[in-house]
C-alpha positions in Angstrom: -6.7 -2.7 49.3 -6.4 1.1 49.4 -5.6 1.1 45.7 -9.2 0.1 44.9 -10.6 2.9 47.1 -9.1 5.9 45.3 -9.5 7.0 41.7 -6.9 5.9 39.1 -4.6 8.7 37.8 -3.1 8.1 34.4 0.3 9.7 33.7 1.0 10.1 30.0 4.4 10.6 28.4 4.6 11.3 24.7 8.0 11.2 23.1 9.8 11.0 19.7 11.8 8.1 20.9 14.0 9.8 23.4 15.1 7.0 25.7 16.7 9.2 28.3 13.6 11.3 28.5 11.4 8.3 29.1 13.8 6.8 31.7 13.7 10.1 33.6 9.9 10.3 33.4 9.7 6.7 34.6 11.9 7.4 37.6 9.7 10.4 38.5 6.6 8.2 38.1 8.1 5.4 40.3 8.8 7.9 43.1 5.2 8.9 43.4 3.3 7.6 46.5 -0.3 7.9 45.3 -1.6 4.3 45.4 -3.5 4.0 42.1 -1.4 5.2 39.2 -0.6 4.1 35.7 2.0 5.3 33.3 1.3 5.2 29.5 4.2 5.9 27.2 3.5 6.8 23.6 6.5 6.9 21.3 6.9 8.1 17.7 10.5 7.1 17.6 12.3 5.1 14.9 12.4 1.3 15.1 15.6 1.3 17.0 14.5 3.8 19.7 11.1 2.0 20.0 12.8 -1.4 20.5 15.0 0.1 23.2 12.0 1.7 24.9 10.0 -1.5 24.7 12.9 -3.5 26.2 13.3 -0.9 29.0 9.6 -1.0 29.9 9.6 -4.8 29.8 12.6 -4.9 32.1 10.6 -3.0 34.7 8.2 -5.9 35.0 5.3 -3.6 36.0 1.7 -4.0 34.9 1.0 -0.3 35.6 3.4 0.9 32.9 2.3 0.5 29.2 4.2 1.3 26.1 2.6 2.2 22.8 3.9 3.4 19.5 2.5 5.7 16.8 3.6 6.3 13.3 5.9 9.3 12.8 3.5 10.6 10.2 1.1 11.7 12.9 1.5 15.1 14.4 2.7 15.0 18.0 -0.3 16.9 19.2 -2.6 14.4 17.5 -0.8 11.6 19.3 -1.4 13.3 22.6 -5.1 13.7 21.7 -5.3 10.0 20.6 -3.6 9.0 23.8 -6.1 10.9 25.9 -9.0 9.4 23.9 -7.6 5.9 24.4 -7.4 6.4 28.1 -11.0 7.6 28.2 -12.4 4.6 26.4 -10.6 1.9 28.5 
């Protein structure tokens, strides 16, 4: 499979729970033609926004799209750093 022959590219979306933003980012991600991608979504939203985002991601039924949450007490820049660190250790 060609997917196994090319490096994986990780796309990262960090949000404060903005569902519309994540849906737009996901649409852009899904329109890409590169064969070995993954989308990691990190949200610092409130419980309601995170529940909506989680349900949305689940409804896509894709194993290449992951949803993670982070406490709102962390600075957004730190969340981005943690996200990149998480991707490196996988």
